[in-house]
N, C-alpha and C positions, 0 to 999 in steps of 0.2 A: 504494500500500500504506500502511495506517495506521501511525502511529508515535506515540510519546509524547514530550512536551516539557514539562518542569516541571509535570507533572500534567494537561496539556491534550492531547487527542487531535489528531493531525495527519493530515489526509486525503491531501494531496498535497504533495510537495516539488518545486519548480520552480527551475531555475537558468538565468535569462536571461543571454545573452552580449552583449547590446547594449542601448543606451538605447531604440531603436525596438522591440525585442522586449519589453523590460520595459513600455513604454508600452502595447503591444497586450495584454499579459497583464493589466495593471491594468484596462484598459477592459473586457475580457471578464469579469473577475471582478466588476466593478461591475455589469455588465448581468445577470449570473447571481446577484447578491446573495450572493456568496461572501466570507467574511472572509479578509483577507490580513495576514500578519505578515512584515515584512522581517527578515532575520537576516544579520549580518555575522560577527563573531567569536563572538557569543553570550555575551560576558562579563557583560552586564547584562540578559539576558532575564528574570532573576529579579526585576528591579525593576518589571516590568510586572504589571498585573492581567490575566491571560490569560483568554479565554473558555474554556468547557469543550471546544469543538471549534474548531480552526483549519483552515479549508478549504484554504488555500494558504499554505505556508511558502516565502517567497522567499529562496532561497540567493543572496546577493549576492557570492559569492566571486570571480566573474569581474571584478568592479569593484575591483581591488586595485592599480591602477597608481599610479605616483608620478613626477612630472616637475617638476624645478626649472628656472625661467627666470631666468638671470642678469640679463637686461635689465630685468626688473621687480622682481626680488627676491622673487617669489611662488612658491609650490609648489602644484601641482595634485595632489590625492590622491583616489583612489577611496574610496568608502564603506567597502570591506572592507580597505583598506590598513592593516596593523598600525601603530600609532602609533610604536612603537620602530623599525620599519624605515624609516619616513619620517625620523625624527631621525637615524638612521645615514646615510642617503643625503645629507641636508643637511650633515652633519658633513664630508663629502668636499669640500664647497665652503666650509668655514669658517662655516657658517650653522646656525641652529637655529630651531625654533618656540619662542616664549617661553610654552610650555604644558607642564604635567607632570601629566597625569591619573594618579590612583592606580592604575587598572587598566592598568599598563604594557603588558600584552599585548592590550589592547583595540584597537579599530579607530578610525580617524578619524571615520567615520560615527557610531559609538556615542558618541564623545566630544562631538561637536557637537550631537547631538539630545538628549542628556541634560544638556548644559551642565556636563560633568564637569570640575571645577577642582581643581588641586593647590596646593601651598604657594606657588609663585611667582605665583599670581593676586594675592597681596598687592601686588605691584608692577606686574604687567603686565596684570591684568584677566582676565576669564573668556574662554572660547573665542569668544563672540560678538564680542569686541573685535578679534579677529585674522582674521575671515573677510572676504575681499574679495568673493567670489561663491560661489554653489553652484547646481548643477543638481538640480532636484527634479521627480519625477514625482508628480503629484497623484492622488487616488483614482480619478478618471475616466479616467486615462491621459494627461492634458495634461502637457506638458513645459514647465517654466518656469525662469527664472533669478532668484535672490533679489536680485541687484543691481538689477534693474528695479524690484522692489517697494520696496526700501530707498530708491532715488532718488525714487520716487513720494511717499513719506511724509516725505522730507527728513531721513533719519536716517543716521548712519554706522555703526550697530551692526547686524550681521546675526545676529540671534538665531534659531537654528533649533530651539529647544526645542518650538515648535509642531508640528514634524514627528515628535516622539516618539510612537510609537503607544500610545495609551491607550484600551483598550477601554471603552465601545463605539464610540469614534470611528473612522472609517475611516482606514486607514494612508496616509501619504505616504511616498515613498521618496527619501532623499537619495542621489544617484548619485555625485557628486563635489563636492569643495570646493576652492576656491582660498583659500590662507592666506598672510598676510604672514610673511616670515622676517626674522631679524635676525642680525648677526654674533655668533659665539661670543664670550663674554667673555674678556678676556686672562687673567684670574685668578679663581679661586673659592676660598672657604674657609668651612668650617662651624665655628661655635663652639658648644659644647654645655655646658649648665649643669645640675647636679643640682637636682632639685626635691623637697623633702620635704613641702611643704604647698601646696595649690592657691593659697592667697593669696600665696605667695612669687612666683608668676608675675606678679601684678599689680604687685608692688614692682619687678620687673625691667623691666617693659614700656616705661616712658617712656625709660629709658636705652638700651634696645635700638633703639627707634624713632629715636633721635637719630643713630644711625650709618647710617641709610637702608638697611636690609637688603632683599634681594630677597624673602625669605620668613622667616617665624617659625613654627616647627612645635613642637607640644607632644605629648609621649607620657606618659600617666599609666596605667600598667598596672592600677591599681586601688587603692582605699583599703584600708589595713589598720590595725588598732588595736594599739598596744603600750603597756602600762601606762597605759591610759586616754587616750592621745594618738593621733590618727589621722594616718597618714603616707601620702603618695602614692607615694613611691619611684619617681619618674619623672624625665624630662629635658625640657629646653627647648633647642631648637637654632635658630640663625639662619644664613642663607646670605648671605654678602657677596660681591659681584661687582664687577668693574671692572678698571682698570689695576692692575698688581701693586703698585706703591708705595702706592697708596691703600688697597688691601685689607689690606696688611701693617700700615699705620698704624692702621686700625680694629680689627684683631685685637689689636694691642698694648694697646688700651684695657682689654681684659678679661684680661690676663695675670695668672695666679695665681687666677683665679675660674672661668674656663671652659676647656674642653679644645678646642684648635684642631686642625683636620685638613683636608686637601685632599679628603677623602672624606666623603660624607654618612653619618650614622648608619644602621644597617641598617633601622630602622623608618621612616626619613624618607619622607614622601609615600606611605605605604602604608596601606590600610585596616586597622583593628585587629581586625576580625571574621574568623572562620574559618568554614568550612562547618559548618552546624548551629547557628550562633548567629544571633540576631536583630539586624540592623543598624539602628540608629536615628540618623537625621541630626539634629543639634542646631544650632540657631541661638541663640547665647548672647550676650545683651547685654553690653556692656563692664562689667567689674567683677563679673560674676555667675558666673564659672567655679567658684569655690570652693563656691558654694551648690549648683550642679547636681551637682558631684562628690559632695558629702556627701549630697544627696538620693538619688542613685542607689544609693550604698552602703547607706544606711539602709533604703531600700525593699526592696532585694534581700537584705540580710543577708549579703552577700559582696562581694568586690572586683568592680567593673565597669570594665573598661578604657575610657578615653577618649583619643582622639587626633584631632589636626586642626590647622588653621591658626588662628593668632591675628591674622591679617590679615583678608582679605576672604573666605577660603574657609570651608567648613563644618567643624564638629567631628563626630565620630562616637563612638557608644557601642556596645559589643558586649555584648549581654545573653545569658547562657547559655540555650539552648533547653530544658535539662532542668529548669528551674524548673517548679513546678506552674502550671497555667493561671492560677490565682488570683493567685499571686505575680508571674508574668510581666506580667499586666495591671496589677497594682498598681504595678510599677516604671515601666511606660510612662506610666500615668496620673499618677504622682507627678512625673515629669519634665515632662510636658505642663502640669500645673497650675502648677508653679513657673515655667516659662518663659513660658507664655501670660500670666500675671499681670504679667510684666515685658517684654512685647512681643517675646518670643522664640518658639521653636517646637521641637517634638520630633515627628518623623515617621518611622514605620517604613518604611525603604527596601527591606528584603529580609527574608524569613523563610522557614524550611523549609516545604515544601509542606503538611505536616500542621498547620501553625500559621496558614496564610494566612487561613482563615475567622475564627479567633480575633482576629487583629490587624487585620483589614480596616478597622474603624472608625478606626484610627490611621494609616492610609496617607496621610492628607491633613491639613493643618494644621487 
């Protein structure tokens, strides 16, 4: 029975229960020249350029297992295993994945194929740096292990972003992933600083890096003008981890300037955009944060929220979808022009279905 998915028509929904069954399905679909789309939790399906018709939607919900091996310190997680569930299971053993994707309810499979990184990628790197192995079913039904491929090319990074289904390329299916785990830190503390102007962030950055934070996250709800001066009214927060005495010593360095807490700010590691807004992924060269914030506000004529990592993770802008088409395009083009001229980028990651065609030219760098 046909269904609808993000504006695309779905002809069949199939839920394989084993790797062999999945392999056979992929081979049959390939022979019949049918399009296939894998689906785990579905939190990032909107990031895809979907074809008008999806012949087979692969429901991977059966691949949701999670198993920790104390002997190796690795965890094996099915593609549809919710990331939060995996972290909760590891916490029972005093372990964690040193990963924190913003879509906390997303799945491990979705995280690894999109390379979704959160604030602590500043210290620990992207998902590819944590993958030991992965079982993947290729478009023709062949079953392979990524570790074999990585050993062949002599690399220690298992980057699975090539498996992200991007139409018109045929889909690969990541079935399960083996990831390295690490002991939970003895102590954690967040120190949060008010930010009134984007350039204040750059003044703080060198001092913050000197205390070796696990993450640096910025939240700018948007620029506003008061008596001719533009204010960001945002916050900058750092995460400090390690032995309790060392964390306490580093926190004391900011006494009287930042607010310390054992809990993360509510906005920490979360996307700034809401349903109905256009999500733009920003790669901002060092020292250019204030420029792009001012550019977005000027082009839109209203506050544009910006949030993200000042380490190695991306920043995100949330553009209201109720702007006129001309204004929406003008905001995106202004950001792209400013960043491209400075070796940065602005890419539309997600947009409401009715705007997909309008923003299609901006879905890639």
